mmJSON file of the N, C-alpha and C atoms, coordinates in Angstrom:
{"data_MODEL":{"atom_site":{
"group_PDB":["ATOM","ATOM","ATOM","ATOM","ATOM","ATOM","ATOM","ATOM","ATOM","ATOM","ATOM","ATOM","ATOM","ATOM","ATOM","ATOM","ATOM","ATOM","ATOM","ATOM","ATOM","ATOM","ATOM","ATOM","ATOM","ATOM","ATOM","ATOM","ATOM","ATOM","ATOM","ATOM","ATOM","ATOM","ATOM","ATOM","ATOM","ATOM","ATOM","ATOM","ATOM","ATOM","ATOM","ATOM","ATOM","ATOM","ATOM","ATOM","ATOM","ATOM","ATOM","ATOM","ATOM","ATOM","ATOM","ATOM","ATOM","ATOM","ATOM","ATOM","ATOM","ATOM","ATOM","ATOM","ATOM","ATOM","ATOM","ATOM","ATOM","ATOM","ATOM","ATOM","ATOM","ATOM","ATOM","ATOM","ATOM","ATOM","ATOM","ATOM","ATOM","ATOM","ATOM","ATOM","ATOM","ATOM","ATOM","ATOM","ATOM","ATOM","ATOM","ATOM","ATOM","ATOM","ATOM","ATOM","ATOM","ATOM","ATOM","ATOM","ATOM","ATOM","ATOM","ATOM","ATOM","ATOM","ATOM","ATOM","ATOM","ATOM","ATOM","ATOM","ATOM","ATOM","ATOM","ATOM","ATOM","ATOM","ATOM","ATOM","ATOM","ATOM","ATOM","ATOM","ATOM","ATOM","ATOM","ATOM","ATOM","ATOM","ATOM","ATOM","ATOM","ATOM","ATOM","ATOM","ATOM","ATOM","ATOM","ATOM","ATOM","ATOM","ATOM","ATOM","ATOM","ATOM","ATOM","ATOM","ATOM","ATOM","ATOM","ATOM","ATOM","ATOM","ATOM","ATOM","ATOM","ATOM","ATOM","ATOM","ATOM","ATOM","ATOM","ATOM","ATOM","ATOM","ATOM","ATOM","ATOM","ATOM","ATOM","ATOM","ATOM","ATOM","ATOM","ATOM","ATOM","ATOM","ATOM","ATOM","ATOM","ATOM","ATOM","ATOM","ATOM","ATOM","ATOM","ATOM","ATOM","ATOM","ATOM","ATOM","ATOM","ATOM","ATOM","ATOM","ATOM","ATOM","ATOM","ATOM","ATOM"],
"id":[1,2,3,4,5,6,7,8,9,10,11,12,13,14,15,16,17,18,19,20,21,22,23,24,25,26,27,28,29,30,31,32,33,34,35,36,37,38,39,40,41,42,43,44,45,46,47,48,49,50,51,52,53,54,55,56,57,58,59,60,61,62,63,64,65,66,67,68,69,70,71,72,73,74,75,76,77,78,79,80,81,82,83,84,85,86,87,88,89,90,91,92,93,94,95,96,97,98,99,100,101,102,103,104,105,106,107,108,109,110,111,112,113,114,115,116,117,118,119,120,121,122,123,124,125,126,127,128,129,130,131,132,133,134,135,136,137,138,139,140,141,142,143,144,145,146,147,148,149,150,151,152,153,154,155,156,157,158,159,160,161,162,163,164,165,166,167,168,169,170,171,172,173,174,175,176,177,178,179,180,181,182,183,184,185,186,187,188,189,190,191,192,193,194,195,196,197,198,199,200,201],
"type_symbol":["N","C","C","N","C","C","N","C","C","N","C","C","N","C","C","N","C","C","N","C","C","N","C","C","N","C","C","N","C","C","N","C","C","N","C","C","N","C","C","N","C","C","N","C","C","N","C","C","N","C","C","N","C","C","N","C","C","N","C","C","N","C","C","N","C","C","N","C","C","N","C","C","N","C","C","N","C","C","N","C","C","N","C","C","N","C","C","N","C","C","N","C","C","N","C","C","N","C","C","N","C","C","N","C","C","N","C","C","N","C","C","N","C","C","N","C","C","N","C","C","N","C","C","N","C","C","N","C","C","N","C","C","N","C","C","N","C","C","N","C","C","N","C","C","N","C","C","N","C","C","N","C","C","N","C","C","N","C","C","N","C","C","N","C","C","N","C","C","N","C","C","N","C","C","N","C","C","N","C","C","N","C","C","N","C","C","N","C","C","N","C","C","N","C","C","N","C","C","N","C","C"],
"label_atom_id":["N","CA","C","N","CA","C","N","CA","C","N","CA","C","N","CA","C","N","CA","C","N","CA","C","N","CA","C","N","CA","C","N","CA","C","N","CA","C","N","CA","C","N","CA","C","N","CA","C","N","CA","C","N","CA","C","N","CA","C","N","CA","C","N","CA","C","N","CA","C","N","CA","C","N","CA","C","N","CA","C","N","CA","C","N","CA","C","N","CA","C","N","CA","C","N","CA","C","N","CA","C","N","CA","C","N","CA","C","N","CA","C","N","CA","C","N","CA","C","N","CA","C","N","CA","C","N","CA","C","N","CA","C","N","CA","C","N","CA","C","N","CA","C","N","CA","C","N","CA","C","N","CA","C","N","CA","C","N","CA","C","N","CA","C","N","CA","C","N","CA","C","N","CA","C","N","CA","C","N","CA","C","N","CA","C","N","CA","C","N","CA","C","N","CA","C","N","CA","C","N","CA","C","N","CA","C","N","CA","C","N","CA","C","N","CA","C","N","CA","C","N","CA","C","N","CA","C","N","CA","C","N","CA","C"],
"label_alt_id":[null,null,null,null,null,null,null,null,null,null,null,null,null,null,null,null,null,null,null,null,null,null,null,null,null,null,null,null,null,null,null,null,null,null,null,null,null,null,null,null,null,null,null,null,null,null,null,null,null,null,null,null,null,null,null,null,null,null,null,null,null,null,null,null,null,null,null,null,null,null,null,null,null,null,null,null,null,null,null,null,null,null,null,null,null,null,null,null,null,null,null,null,null,null,null,null,null,null,null,null,null,null,null,null,null,null,null,null,null,null,null,null,null,null,null,null,null,null,null,null,null,null,null,null,null,null,null,null,null,null,null,null,null,null,null,null,null,null,null,null,null,null,null,null,null,null,null,null,null,null,null,null,null,null,null,null,null,null,null,null,null,null,null,null,null,null,null,null,null,null,null,null,null,null,null,null,null,null,null,null,null,null,null,null,null,null,null,null,null,null,null,null,null,null,null,null,null,null,null,null,null],
"label_comp_id":["MET","MET","MET","ALA","ALA","ALA","ARG","ARG","ARG","LEU","LEU","LEU","THR","THR","THR","PRO","PRO","PRO","ARG","ARG","ARG","GLU","GLU","GLU","ARG","ARG","ARG","GLU","GLU","GLU","VAL","VAL","VAL","LEU","LEU","LEU","ILE","ILE","ILE","LEU","LEU","LEU","LEU","LEU","LEU","VAL","VAL","VAL","GLU","GLU","GLU","GLY","GLY","GLY","ARG","ARG","ARG","THR","THR","THR","ASN","ASN","ASN","LYS","LYS","LYS","THR","THR","THR","ILE","ILE","ILE","GLY","GLY","GLY","GLN","GLN","GLN","LYS","LYS","LYS","LEU","LEU","LEU","GLY","GLY","GLY","ILE","ILE","ILE","SER","SER","SER","PRO","PRO","PRO","ARG","ARG","ARG","THR","THR","THR","VAL","VAL","VAL","GLU","GLU","GLU","LEU","LEU","LEU","HIS","HIS","HIS","ARG","ARG","ARG","ALA","ALA","ALA","GLN","GLN","GLN","VAL","VAL","VAL","MET","MET","MET","HIS","HIS","HIS","ARG","ARG","ARG","LEU","LEU","LEU","ASP","ASP","ASP","ALA","ALA","ALA","SER","SER","SER","SER","SER","SER","LEU","LEU","LEU","THR","THR","THR","GLU","GLU","GLU","LEU","LEU","LEU","LEU","LEU","LEU","GLN","GLN","GLN","VAL","VAL","VAL","ALA","ALA","ALA","LEU","LEU","LEU","ALA","ALA","ALA","ALA","ALA","ALA","GLY","GLY","GLY","VAL","VAL","VAL","GLY","GLY","GLY","PRO","PRO","PRO","HIS","HIS","HIS","GLY","GLY","GLY"],
"label_asym_id":["A","A","A","A","A","A","A","A","A","A","A","A","A","A","A","A","A","A","A","A","A","A","A","A","A","A","A","A","A","A","A","A","A","A","A","A","A","A","A","A","A","A","A","A","A","A","A","A","A","A","A","A","A","A","A","A","A","A","A","A","A","A","A","A","A","A","A","A","A","A","A","A","A","A","A","A","A","A","A","A","A","A","A","A","A","A","A","A","A","A","A","A","A","A","A","A","A","A","A","A","A","A","A","A","A","A","A","A","A","A","A","A","A","A","A","A","A","A","A","A","A","A","A","A","A","A","A","A","A","A","A","A","A","A","A","A","A","A","A","A","A","A","A","A","A","A","A","A","A","A","A","A","A","A","A","A","A","A","A","A","A","A","A","A","A","A","A","A","A","A","A","A","A","A","A","A","A","A","A","A","A","A","A","A","A","A","A","A","A","A","A","A","A","A","A","A","A","A","A","A","A"],
"label_entity_id":["1","1","1","1","1","1","1","1","1","1","1","1","1","1","1","1","1","1","1","1","1","1","1","1","1","1","1","1","1","1","1","1","1","1","1","1","1","1","1","1","1","1","1","1","1","1","1","1","1","1","1","1","1","1","1","1","1","1","1","1","1","1","1","1","1","1","1","1","1","1","1","1","1","1","1","1","1","1","1","1","1","1","1","1","1","1","1","1","1","1","1","1","1","1","1","1","1","1","1","1","1","1","1","1","1","1","1","1","1","1","1","1","1","1","1","1","1","1","1","1","1","1","1","1","1","1","1","1","1","1","1","1","1","1","1","1","1","1","1","1","1","1","1","1","1","1","1","1","1","1","1","1","1","1","1","1","1","1","1","1","1","1","1","1","1","1","1","1","1","1","1","1","1","1","1","1","1","1","1","1","1","1","1","1","1","1","1","1","1","1","1","1","1","1","1","1","1","1","1","1","1"],
"label_seq_id":[1,1,1,2,2,2,3,3,3,4,4,4,5,5,5,6,6,6,7,7,7,8,8,8,9,9,9,10,10,10,11,11,11,12,12,12,13,13,13,14,14,14,15,15,15,16,16,16,17,17,17,18,18,18,19,19,19,20,20,20,21,21,21,22,22,22,23,23,23,24,24,24,25,25,25,26,26,26,27,27,27,28,28,28,29,29,29,30,30,30,31,31,31,32,32,32,33,33,33,34,34,34,35,35,35,36,36,36,37,37,37,38,38,38,39,39,39,40,40,40,41,41,41,42,42,42,43,43,43,44,44,44,45,45,45,46,46,46,47,47,47,48,48,48,49,49,49,50,50,50,51,51,51,52,52,52,53,53,53,54,54,54,55,55,55,56,56,56,57,57,57,58,58,58,59,59,59,60,60,60,61,61,61,62,62,62,63,63,63,64,64,64,65,65,65,66,66,66,67,67,67],
"pdbx_PDB_ins_code":[null,null,null,null,null,null,null,null,null,null,null,null,null,null,null,null,null,null,null,null,null,null,null,null,null,null,null,null,null,null,null,null,null,null,null,null,null,null,null,null,null,null,null,null,null,null,null,null,null,null,null,null,null,null,null,null,null,null,null,null,null,null,null,null,null,null,null,null,null,null,null,null,null,null,null,null,null,null,null,null,null,null,null,null,null,null,null,null,null,null,null,null,null,null,null,null,null,null,null,null,null,null,null,null,null,null,null,null,null,null,null,null,null,null,null,null,null,null,null,null,null,null,null,null,null,null,null,null,null,null,null,null,null,null,null,null,null,null,null,null,null,null,null,null,null,null,null,null,null,null,null,null,null,null,null,null,null,null,null,null,null,null,null,null,null,null,null,null,null,null,null,null,null,null,null,null,null,null,null,null,null,null,null,null,null,null,null,null,null,null,null,null,null,null,null,null,null,null,null,null,null],
"Cartn_x":[5.255,5.096,6.441,7.457,8.777,9.347,8.802,9.286,8.807,7.832,7.253,8.079,8.142,8.767,7.803,8.288,7.378,6.207,6.446,5.38,4.375,4.87,3.974,3.102,3.683,2.908,1.823,2.159,1.161,-0.005,0.331,-0.706,-1.557,-0.934,-1.667,-2.633,-2.182,-3.039,-4.249,-4.023,-5.13,-6.08,-5.556,-6.424,-7.295,-6.706,-7.461,-8.582,-8.321,-9.35,-10.478,-10.264,-11.304,-11.203,-10.065,-9.891,-9.625,-9.966,-9.71,-8.307,-7.837,-6.527,-6.466,-7.562,-7.604,-7.464,-8.22,-8.145,-6.827,-6.278,-4.947,-3.916,-3.99,-3.06,-3.159,-4.372,-4.56,-3.968,-4.204,-3.697,-2.167,-1.561,-0.104,0.624,-0.137,0.488,1.133,0.553,1.064,-0.102,0.201,-0.864,-1.543,-2.796,-3.486,-2.726,-2.054,-1.263,-0.103,0.536,1.623,1.075,-0.119,-0.77,-0.98,-1.442,-1.637,-0.346,0.754,2.052,2.458,2.273,2.59,1.687,0.41,-0.555,-0.171,0.222,0.645,1.887,2.811,4.034,3.716,2.807,2.395,1.771,0.893,0.248,1.284,2.266,3.32,4.138,4.57,5.42,4.695,3.382,2.618,1.942,2.232,1.718,0.189,-0.444,-1.907,-2.358,-3.361,-3.822,-5.041,-5.608,-6.756,-6.723,-7.513,-7.589,-8.147,-9.133,-9.714,-8.651,-7.85,-6.78,-5.753,-5.431,-4.48,-4.999,-6.273,-6.855,-6.869,-7.131,-7.11,-5.712,-4.699,-3.305,-2.963,-3.343,-3.032,-3.703,-4.975,-5.698,-5.16,-4.793,-4.218,-2.885,-2.168,-0.863,-1.01,-2.245,-2.455,-2.353,-2.345,-2.293,-3.709,-3.939,-5.261,-5.162,-6.275,-6.278,-5.337,-5.099,-4.188,-2.96,-2.662,-1.548,-0.354],
"Cartn_y":[1.05,-0.226,-0.854,-0.52,-1.093,-0.657,0.423,0.928,0.087,-0.781,-1.551,-2.788,-3.107,-4.358,-5.498,-6.727,-7.857,-7.897,-7.614,-7.631,-6.507,-5.336,-4.216,-4.548,-5.218,-5.619,-6.626,-7.565,-8.527,-7.805,-6.851,-6.084,-5.325,-4.711,-3.962,-4.871,-6.031,-6.962,-7.352,-7.603,-7.985,-6.809,-5.596,-4.418,-4.294,-4.537,-4.474,-5.517,-6.651,-7.699,-7.273,-6.188,-5.704,-6.234,-6.798,-7.358,-6.261,-6.571,-5.644,-5.867,-4.913,-5.065,-6.361,-6.67,-7.871,-9.14,-9.225,-10.434,-10.524,-9.374,-9.365,-9.892,-9.398,-9.855,-11.35,-11.866,-13.304,-14.101,-13.656,-14.371,-14.366,-13.218,-13.089,-13.463,-13.733,-14.113,-12.943,-11.743,-10.551,-9.855,-8.923,-8.24,-7.194,-6.862,-5.8,-4.48,-4.218,-2.991,-2.984,-4.125,-4.223,-4.008,-4.524,-4.291,-2.791,-2.1,-0.642,0.067,-0.37,0.256,0.018,-1.207,-1.506,-0.694,-0.626,0.121,1.6,2.174,3.578,3.78,2.836,2.945,2.819,1.92,1.762,3.067,3.652,4.906,6.008,6.056,7.064,6.848,5.608,5.319,5.548,5.326,5.509,6.87,7.707,9.076,9.127,8.253,8.215,8.827,9.677,10.348,9.677,8.683,7.963,6.527,5.669,4.28,4.214,5.048,5.075,5.413,6.422,6.814,5.693,5.042,3.927,2.801,2.474,1.416,1.796,3.066,3.524,3.388,3.771,3.662,2.188,1.354,-0.083,-0.698,-0.417,-0.992,-0.484,0.801,1.371,0.721,0.27,-0.384,-1.881,-2.354,-3.775,-4.674,-4.083,-4.887,-5.289,-6.565,-7.054,-8.279,-8.889,-10.081,-11.167,-11.222,-12.24,-11.615,-10.318,-9.613,-9.711],
"Cartn_z":[-16.236,-15.588,-15.238,-16.016,-15.77,-14.423,-13.866,-12.578,-11.398,-11.631,-10.533,-10.215,-8.922,-8.506,-8.833,-8.856,-9.103,-8.11,-6.841,-5.842,-6.105,-6.455,-6.764,-7.968,-8.938,-10.125,-9.734,-8.842,-8.361,-7.689,-6.832,-6.132,-7.151,-8.135,-9.148,-9.909,-10.315,-11.051,-10.207,-8.918,-8.042,-7.81,-7.781,-7.682,-8.925,-10.091,-11.347,-11.333,-10.689,-10.568,-9.633,-8.877,-7.977,-6.56,-6.215,-4.871,-3.839,-2.599,-1.489,-0.941,-0.133,0.5,1.307,1.986,2.83,1.981,0.885,0.061,-0.702,-1.084,-1.723,-0.736,0.505,1.538,1.775,1.831,2.036,0.886,-0.336,-1.512,-1.565,-1.199,-1.288,0.004,1.072,2.341,3.057,2.891,3.567,4.269,5.137,5.875,4.997,5.316,4.563,4.634,5.744,5.876,4.878,4.698,3.715,2.314,2.054,0.762,0.565,1.612,1.53,1.161,1.754,1.455,0.002,-0.473,-1.878,-2.811,-2.448,-3.266,-3.347,-2.224,-2.208,-3.078,-3.01,-3.808,-5.305,-5.652,-7.049,-7.551,-6.741,-7.133,-7.33,-6.448,-6.557,-7.832,-8.06,-9.222,-10.546,-10.562,-11.798,-11.856,-10.875,-10.83,-10.897,-10.118,-10.057,-8.735,-8.8,-7.584,-6.953,-7.642,-7.098,-7.619,-6.982,-7.432,-8.854,-9.147,-10.495,-11.533,-11.242,-12.165,-12.307,-11.203,-11.228,-12.123,-11.984,-12.796,-14.272,-14.584,-15.977,-16.569,-15.805,-16.268,-16.497,-15.554,-15.662,-16.874,-17.066,-18.192,-19.519,-19.573,-20.793,-21.133,-20.098,-20.313,-20.567,-20.584,-20.869,-19.664,-18.465,-17.243,-16.902,-16.82,-16.483,-15.618,-15.35,-14.499,-14.987,-16.279,-16.808,-17.445,-17.054,-17.675,-16.864],
"occupancy":[1.0,1.0,1.0,1.0,1.0,1.0,1.0,1.0,1.0,1.0,1.0,1.0,1.0,1.0,1.0,1.0,1.0,1.0,1.0,1.0,1.0,1.0,1.0,1.0,1.0,1.0,1.0,1.0,1.0,1.0,1.0,1.0,1.0,1.0,1.0,1.0,1.0,1.0,1.0,1.0,1.0,1.0,1.0,1.0,1.0,1.0,1.0,1.0,1.0,1.0,1.0,1.0,1.0,1.0,1.0,1.0,1.0,1.0,1.0,1.0,1.0,1.0,1.0,1.0,1.0,1.0,1.0,1.0,1.0,1.0,1.0,1.0,1.0,1.0,1.0,1.0,1.0,1.0,1.0,1.0,1.0,1.0,1.0,1.0,1.0,1.0,1.0,1.0,1.0,1.0,1.0,1.0,1.0,1.0,1.0,1.0,1.0,1.0,1.0,1.0,1.0,1.0,1.0,1.0,1.0,1.0,1.0,1.0,1.0,1.0,1.0,1.0,1.0,1.0,1.0,1.0,1.0,1.0,1.0,1.0,1.0,1.0,1.0,1.0,1.0,1.0,1.0,1.0,1.0,1.0,1.0,1.0,1.0,1.0,1.0,1.0,1.0,1.0,1.0,1.0,1.0,1.0,1.0,1.0,1.0,1.0,1.0,1.0,1.0,1.0,1.0,1.0,1.0,1.0,1.0,1.0,1.0,1.0,1.0,1.0,1.0,1.0,1.0,1.0,1.0,1.0,1.0,1.0,1.0,1.0,1.0,1.0,1.0,1.0,1.0,1.0,1.0,1.0,1.0,1.0,1.0,1.0,1.0,1.0,1.0,1.0,1.0,1.0,1.0,1.0,1.0,1.0,1.0,1.0,1.0,1.0,1.0,1.0,1.0,1.0,1.0],
"B_iso_or_equiv":[0.0,0.0,0.0,0.0,0.0,0.0,0.0,0.0,0.0,0.0,0.0,0.0,0.0,0.0,0.0,0.0,0.0,0.0,0.0,0.0,0.0,0.0,0.0,0.0,0.0,0.0,0.0,0.0,0.0,0.0,0.0,0.0,0.0,0.0,0.0,0.0,0.0,0.0,0.0,0.0,0.0,0.0,0.0,0.0,0.0,0.0,0.0,0.0,0.0,0.0,0.0,0.0,0.0,0.0,0.0,0.0,0.0,0.0,0.0,0.0,0.0,0.0,0.0,0.0,0.0,0.0,0.0,0.0,0.0,0.0,0.0,0.0,0.0,0.0,0.0,0.0,0.0,0.0,0.0,0.0,0.0,0.0,0.0,0.0,0.0,0.0,0.0,0.0,0.0,0.0,0.0,0.0,0.0,0.0,0.0,0.0,0.0,0.0,0.0,0.0,0.0,0.0,0.0,0.0,0.0,0.0,0.0,0.0,0.0,0.0,0.0,0.0,0.0,0.0,0.0,0.0,0.0,0.0,0.0,0.0,0.0,0.0,0.0,0.0,0.0,0.0,0.0,0.0,0.0,0.0,0.0,0.0,0.0,0.0,0.0,0.0,0.0,0.0,0.0,0.0,0.0,0.0,0.0,0.0,0.0,0.0,0.0,0.0,0.0,0.0,0.0,0.0,0.0,0.0,0.0,0.0,0.0,0.0,0.0,0.0,0.0,0.0,0.0,0.0,0.0,0.0,0.0,0.0,0.0,0.0,0.0,0.0,0.0,0.0,0.0,0.0,0.0,0.0,0.0,0.0,0.0,0.0,0.0,0.0,0.0,0.0,0.0,0.0,0.0,0.0,0.0,0.0,0.0,0.0,0.0,0.0,0.0,0.0,0.0,0.0,0.0],
"pdbx_formal_charge":[null,null,null,null,null,null,null,null,null,null,null,null,null,null,null,null,null,null,null,null,null,null,null,null,null,null,null,null,null,null,null,null,null,null,null,null,null,null,null,null,null,null,null,null,null,null,null,null,null,null,null,null,null,null,null,null,null,null,null,null,null,null,null,null,null,null,null,null,null,null,null,null,null,null,null,null,null,null,null,null,null,null,null,null,null,null,null,null,null,null,null,null,null,null,null,null,null,null,null,null,null,null,null,null,null,null,null,null,null,null,null,null,null,null,null,null,null,null,null,null,null,null,null,null,null,null,null,null,null,null,null,null,null,null,null,null,null,null,null,null,null,null,null,null,null,null,null,null,null,null,null,null,null,null,null,null,null,null,null,null,null,null,null,null,null,null,null,null,null,null,null,null,null,null,null,null,null,null,null,null,null,null,null,null,null,null,null,null,null,null,null,null,null,null,null,null,null,null,null,null,null],
"auth_seq_id":[1,1,1,2,2,2,3,3,3,4,4,4,5,5,5,6,6,6,7,7,7,8,8,8,9,9,9,10,10,10,11,11,11,12,12,12,13,13,13,14,14,14,15,15,15,16,16,16,17,17,17,18,18,18,19,19,19,20,20,20,21,21,21,22,22,22,23,23,23,24,24,24,25,25,25,26,26,26,27,27,27,28,28,28,29,29,29,30,30,30,31,31,31,32,32,32,33,33,33,34,34,34,35,35,35,36,36,36,37,37,37,38,38,38,39,39,39,40,40,40,41,41,41,42,42,42,43,43,43,44,44,44,45,45,45,46,46,46,47,47,47,48,48,48,49,49,49,50,50,50,51,51,51,52,52,52,53,53,53,54,54,54,55,55,55,56,56,56,57,57,57,58,58,58,59,59,59,60,60,60,61,61,61,62,62,62,63,63,63,64,64,64,65,65,65,66,66,66,67,67,67],
"auth_comp_id":["MET","MET","MET","ALA","ALA","ALA","ARG","ARG","ARG","LEU","LEU","LEU","THR","THR","THR","PRO","PRO","PRO","ARG","ARG","ARG","GLU","GLU","GLU","ARG","ARG","ARG","GLU","GLU","GLU","VAL","VAL","VAL","LEU","LEU","LEU","ILE","ILE","ILE","LEU","LEU","LEU","LEU","LEU","LEU","VAL","VAL","VAL","GLU","GLU","GLU","GLY","GLY","GLY","ARG","ARG","ARG","THR","THR","THR","ASN","ASN","ASN","LYS","LYS","LYS","THR","THR","THR","ILE","ILE","ILE","GLY","GLY","GLY","GLN","GLN","GLN","LYS","LYS","LYS","LEU","LEU","LEU","GLY","GLY","GLY","ILE","ILE","ILE","SER","SER","SER","PRO","PRO","PRO","ARG","ARG","ARG","THR","THR","THR","VAL","VAL","VAL","GLU","GLU","GLU","LEU","LEU","LEU","HIS","HIS","HIS","ARG","ARG","ARG","ALA","ALA","ALA","GLN","GLN","GLN","VAL","VAL","VAL","MET","MET","MET","HIS","HIS","HIS","ARG","ARG","ARG","LEU","LEU","LEU","ASP","ASP","ASP","ALA","ALA","ALA","SER","SER","SER","SER","SER","SER","LEU","LEU","LEU","THR","THR","THR","GLU","GLU","GLU","LEU","LEU","LEU","LEU","LEU","LEU","GLN","GLN","GLN","VAL","VAL","VAL","ALA","ALA","ALA","LEU","LEU","LEU","ALA","ALA","ALA","ALA","ALA","ALA","GLY","GLY","GLY","VAL","VAL","VAL","GLY","GLY","GLY","PRO","PRO","PRO","HIS","HIS","HIS","GLY","GLY","GLY"],
"auth_asym_id":["A","A","A","A","A","A","A","A","A","A","A","A","A","A","A","A","A","A","A","A","A","A","A","A","A","A","A","A","A","A","A","A","A","A","A","A","A","A","A","A","A","A","A","A","A","A","A","A","A","A","A","A","A","A","A","A","A","A","A","A","A","A","A","A","A","A","A","A","A","A","A","A","A","A","A","A","A","A","A","A","A","A","A","A","A","A","A","A","A","A","A","A","A","A","A","A","A","A","A","A","A","A","A","A","A","A","A","A","A","A","A","A","A","A","A","A","A","A","A","A","A","A","A","A","A","A","A","A","A","A","A","A","A","A","A","A","A","A","A","A","A","A","A","A","A","A","A","A","A","A","A","A","A","A","A","A","A","A","A","A","A","A","A","A","A","A","A","A","A","A","A","A","A","A","A","A","A","A","A","A","A","A","A","A","A","A","A","A","A","A","A","A","A","A","A","A","A","A","A","A","A"],
"auth_atom_id":["N","CA","C","N","CA","C","N","CA","C","N","CA","C","N","CA","C","N","CA","C","N","CA","C","N","CA","C","N","CA","C","N","CA","C","N","CA","C","N","CA","C","N","CA","C","N","CA","C","N","CA","C","N","CA","C","N","CA","C","N","CA","C","N","CA","C","N","CA","C","N","CA","C","N","CA","C","N","CA","C","N","CA","C","N","CA","C","N","CA","C","N","CA","C","N","CA","C","N","CA","C","N","CA","C","N","CA","C","N","CA","C","N","CA","C","N","CA","C","N","CA","C","N","CA","C","N","CA","C","N","CA","C","N","CA","C","N","CA","C","N","CA","C","N","CA","C","N","CA","C","N","CA","C","N","CA","C","N","CA","C","N","CA","C","N","CA","C","N","CA","C","N","CA","C","N","CA","C","N","CA","C","N","CA","C","N","CA","C","N","CA","C","N","CA","C","N","CA","C","N","CA","C","N","CA","C","N","CA","C","N","CA","C","N","CA","C","N","CA","C","N","CA","C","N","CA","C","N","CA","C","N","CA","C"],
"pdbx_PDB_model_num":[1,1,1,1,1,1,1,1,1,1,1,1,1,1,1,1,1,1,1,1,1,1,1,1,1,1,1,1,1,1,1,1,1,1,1,1,1,1,1,1,1,1,1,1,1,1,1,1,1,1,1,1,1,1,1,1,1,1,1,1,1,1,1,1,1,1,1,1,1,1,1,1,1,1,1,1,1,1,1,1,1,1,1,1,1,1,1,1,1,1,1,1,1,1,1,1,1,1,1,1,1,1,1,1,1,1,1,1,1,1,1,1,1,1,1,1,1,1,1,1,1,1,1,1,1,1,1,1,1,1,1,1,1,1,1,1,1,1,1,1,1,1,1,1,1,1,1,1,1,1,1,1,1,1,1,1,1,1,1,1,1,1,1,1,1,1,1,1,1,1,1,1,1,1,1,1,1,1,1,1,1,1,1,1,1,1,1,1,1,1,1,1,1,1,1,1,1,1,1,1,1]
}}}
């Protein structure tokens, strides 16, 4: 988790909450495409090959809606 930028961590937390790229973008004031780029980078940095795997890694690390 330490490898993530603050913005990537924000995106990850919102993904754990179950938000879509569109709603994440609206909340953070960025485009859904930018959210996709951050999401891809988070998956790469955490070595996750799917959203399910990414969420498992995040939850195991204690990242949650209020983490």
